[in-house]
C-alpha positions, 0 to 999 in steps of 0.5 A: 581719890579712889576713882582717879587711882582706878583711872590711872590703873586702867591707863597703866594697863593699856600702856603696858599692853599697847604703849610700845607699839603706839609710841613706836608708830607715832614717834618713829622710834626704835621698837625696843626703846619704845617698849621700854618707854611704855613699861616705864610709863606704865610703872610710873602711872601704876605707882602714882595710882597706888599712892593715890589709893593708899592716900585715899584709904588714909583719908577715909580712915580718919573720917570714919574714926572721927564720926564714931 
């Protein structure tokens, strides 16, 4: 879970930095709309990554307490 969360954080960061430009060039979309779409995608991926990280932490805490 943690590995997937970090991958999603990395993709969200790349989307935040270059997503609007890439979307604008590839989809022939207005630059402002493409930047907004890039920010939305980055926020969604970051939120999913954060949720996976917390879910992985919760699973890890259950395993640690069961072994003691």
